[in-house]
KOLMARMI-668603 format. One line per 4 residues: number of its first residue (from 1); their letters; for each residue x, z, y of C-alpha. Coordinates in nm, 4 decimals, padded with zeros to 6 digits, always signed. Example, Ala and Ser with C-alpha at 12.3 -4.5 7.8 and 13.67 -1.06 7.14 Angstrom:
! KOLMARMI-668603
1 = AS = +01.2300,+00.7800,-00.4500  +01.3670,+00.7140,-00.1060
! end
This chain:
! KOLMARMI-668603
1 = MIIN = -00.3499,+00.7663,+06.6026  -00.6278,+00.5374,+06.7278  -00.5440,+00.1741,+06.8013  -00.7765,+00.0099,+07.0554
5 = TGMR = -00.7327,-00.3672,+07.0398  -00.9755,-00.4654,+07.3131  -00.8137,-00.3561,+07.6365  -00.6248,-00.6744,+07.7259
9 = TDIP = -00.7635,-00.9556,+07.5127  -01.0071,-01.0344,+07.2340  -00.7802,-00.9910,+06.9297  -01.0364,-01.0791,+06.6568
13 = AFYS = -01.1528,-01.3939,+06.8366  -00.8185,-01.5354,+06.9478  -00.5290,-01.3525,+06.7801  -00.6510,-01.2400,+06.4391
17 = RWFL = -00.3621,-01.4119,+06.2546  -00.1098,-01.2427,+06.4870  -00.2763,-00.9049,+06.4325  -00.2761,-00.9468,+06.0547
21 = NRLE = +00.0940,-01.0365,+06.0699  +00.1583,-00.7166,+06.2661  -00.0289,-00.5112,+06.0034  +00.1791,-00.6731,+05.7313
25 = AGVV = +00.5001,-00.5997,+05.9223  +00.3853,-00.2416,+05.9799  +00.4812,-00.2335,+06.3481  +00.3779,-00.3755,+06.6824
29 = LIRN = +00.5723,-00.3873,+07.0089  +00.3666,-00.3387,+07.3248  +00.5013,-00.4197,+07.6710  +00.3809,-00.1999,+07.9552
33 = PYNP = +00.1995,-00.4329,+08.2003  +00.3044,-00.2144,+08.4949  +00.6667,-00.1789,+08.3873  +00.7726,-00.4956,+08.1994
37 = NQVT = +01.1051,-00.3377,+08.1015  +00.9248,-00.0688,+07.9008  +00.8398,-00.1744,+07.5460  +00.6890,+00.0741,+07.3005
41 = RYRL = +00.7055,+00.0356,+06.9230  +00.4028,+00.1623,+06.7270  +00.3863,+00.2049,+06.3503  +00.0747,+00.0486,+06.2009
45 = SPDV = +00.0839,+00.2151,+05.8616  -00.2495,+00.3513,+05.7285  -00.0887,+00.6966,+05.6973  -00.0319,+00.6962,+06.0770
49 = VDLI = -00.3342,+00.5000,+06.2054  -00.6645,+00.6849,+06.1733  -00.8824,+00.4167,+06.3305  -00.8584,+00.0624,+06.4654
53 = GFCT = -01.1104,-00.0172,+06.7374  -01.2031,-00.3814,+06.7843  -01.3858,-00.5058,+07.0942  -01.4859,-00.8692,+07.0624
57 = KNPA = -01.7386,-01.1372,+07.1421  -01.6526,-01.3287,+06.8252  -01.5611,-01.1355,+06.5076  -01.5866,-01.4484,+06.2854
61 = PMLP = -01.2109,-01.5329,+06.2690  -01.1349,-01.1824,+06.1368  -01.4165,-01.1615,+05.8801  -01.2394,-01.3554,+05.5998
65 = HMDA = -00.9500,-01.1066,+05.6244  -01.1403,-00.7790,+05.5983  -00.9482,-00.6882,+05.2805  -00.6351,-00.6454,+05.4952
69 = LKDY = -00.8215,-00.3785,+05.6965  -00.9707,-00.1826,+05.4043  -00.7121,+00.0992,+05.4257  -00.7878,+00.1629,+05.7935
73 = GQYW = -01.0836,+00.3300,+05.9589  -01.2582,+00.0750,+06.1791  -01.4866,+00.0701,+06.4787  -01.6328,-00.2620,+06.5902
77 = LVTI = -01.7933,-00.3219,+06.9290  -01.9383,-00.6727,+06.9368  -02.0668,-00.7883,+07.2738  -02.3463,-01.0406,+07.2627
81 = TPYW = -02.3968,-01.2355,+07.5852  -02.5177,-01.5865,+07.6638  -02.1910,-01.6561,+07.8515  -01.9527,-01.7238,+07.5624
85 = RGKD = -01.7395,-02.0387,+07.5986  -01.8606,-02.1014,+07.9514  -02.2136,-02.1994,+07.8544  -02.4985,-02.0635,+08.0644
! end
């Protein structure tokens, strides 16, 4: 299974602690944005997850915790723009 973390928010920049807690717990619950009553439970074990894709503008909050990701394949897409934090 491939987990793409960048579709709704910037997980590494803003929710890295939450994501690391989910990895430690081994599961994550995802609510369907089009059907709020539908919640899907995904296992996050390295034997199930082949790759975690991160899309971020700021990988720095996740970098000190790379050891927690060592058992997972990873793909990082880091966007570099001059518009981070509202500065032109």
